[in-house]
C-alpha positions, -999 to 999 in steps of 0.1 A, spaced: 0 0 0 14 34 -10 21 60 17 -5 87 22 11 119 35 -12 138 59 -12 175 69 -32 188 99 -47 223 95 -50 236 131 -36 217 161 -58 219 192 -73 191 211 -90 176 181 -59 180 160 -40 160 186 -66 132 183 -61 132 145 -23 130 151 -28 99 173 -51 83 147 -25 89 120 2 73 141 -20 43 147 -29 38 110 -6 18 87 -1 37 54 -5 72 69 24 95 77 20 129 93 43 152 73 30 186 81 11 206 107 -1 242 105 -11 263 135 -7 300 143 8 290 177 43 276 173 39 259 207 12 237 193 34 226 164 60 216 189 33 196 207 25 178 175 62 169 171 60 149 203 43 122 183 58 130 149 93 144 153 100 147 116 70 167 105 73 202 89 56 230 108 38 259 92 21 290 106 6 299 72 -20 275 60 -16 283 23 21 277 25 14 242 39 -11 235 11 14 246 -15 44 228 1 40 195 -19 45 176 14 10 162 17 -16 142 -2 -45 147 23 -53 175 47 -74 173 78 -92 206 85 -99 213 122 -104 250 120 -136 267 133 -167 258 113 -172 290 94 -139 284 76 -144 248 67 -158 255 32 -131 279 22 -102 256 33 -118 226 16 -121 245 -17 -85 257 -14 -72 222 -7 -92 207 -36 -78 234 -59 -44 220 -51 -55 184 -58 -55 173 -22 -79 149 -5 -98 165 23 -111 153 57 -133 180 73 -142 182 110 -180 186 115 -200 205 106 -190 202 70 -200 239 63 -226 264 75 -250 262 45 -263 235 22 -251 255 -8 -215 254 5 -217 217 11 -231 211 -24 -204 233 -40 -176 215 -22 -189 180 -31 -193 189 -67 -158 204 -69 -143 173 -52 -161 151 -78 -148 173 -106 -112 170 -93 -115 133 -86 -106 138 -50 -121 124 -17 -140 149 5 -153 134 37 -167 146 70 -151 131 101 -181 115 119 -163 98 147 -195 92 168 -205 66 143 -181 43 161 -192 49 197 -199 16 214 -232 27 228 -244 38 193 -232 7 176 -250 -15 202 -282 6 199 -282 5 161 -277 -33 162 -306 -38 186 -329 -16 165 -320 -33 132 -324 -68 147 -358 -59 161 -347 -70 196 -365 -41 213 -395 -40 190 -405 -16 163 -388 16 172 -407 45 159 -393 74 179 -356 83 186 -349 112 210 -315 127 217 -304 155 240 -273 174 250 -271 202 274 -270 213 310 -273 241 334 -239 257 332 -229 290 315 -221 286 278 -184 289 271 -168 321 258 -151 303 229 -163 302 193 -187 273 201 -211 299 215 -208 324 186 -234 317 160 -215 334 132 -186 311 137 -202 278 149 -233 280 128 -256 280 158 -266 257 186 -276 228 164 -244 225 144 -219 213 170 -235 182 187 -264 181 163 -239 171 136 -232 140 156 -267 131 167 -285 137 134 -258 117 116 -265 89 140 -302 91 133 -296 88 96 -275 57 103 -304 41 123 -335 49 102 -330 42 65 -363 56 52 -362 89 32 -369 121 51 -403 135 46 -402 167 67 -379 186 90 -390 213 115 -373 232 142 -374 260 168 -350 279 190 -352 307 216 -330 328 238 -340 336 274 -309 336 296 -274 337 282 -273 370 264 -235 371 262 -236 343 236 -252 346 201 -261 309 199 -297 301 210 -302 289 246 -325 262 234 -329 245 200 -349 216 188 -350 197 155 -378 172 146 -372 149 116 -401 129 102 -394 100 79 -418 88 51 -425 55 70 -439 75 100 -409 73 122 -396 104 140 -364 116 155 -358 146 177 -326 164 188 -326 190 216 -296 212 225 -304 233 256 
């Protein structure tokens, strides 16, 4: 199997997880990391001493040192970096959410197809043991005919002051964890979607631009429903 040279665009906690995954996967070699903080590049070298570090993302993309780039920047930049990487004939792994609009997603997928390159969203929650077990039980019919699937994430604490709470950067309350849970729903119920509705409101945390409470209801054409609540 030929070697696939990997570059990581942004190196925070998630970038570190990708670094670990690259080290554990035969055929992958981490050759480059880009982050505006040189200390994070040094941290990446603890697992990959021979990598080349960059503080300018386009320099890394132009370096000729990689075949695939993993984009772990904030969500509002995912589309732009995906397009720039594809322009340079690189394969792309995007952290979720893929982009902030359906038009951006469609444009990136079409461009990847035109270039003959792989563009994929990193949906790691598909491999959670609890999800795999639940999906198996539902598909086997072990717990009956499941017609309603509800998921929730939230709590009573103050929202963080990082970009996760900024709607212009994150996409809104649904985009972060909703990307995981709604992806899981689509891997459990295989019927076509008939209708999607949603609501959100803000009552308490005025320092954040994300909604305090958001809900999505997905109805499938076989009558099943799924809900996701982030509050």
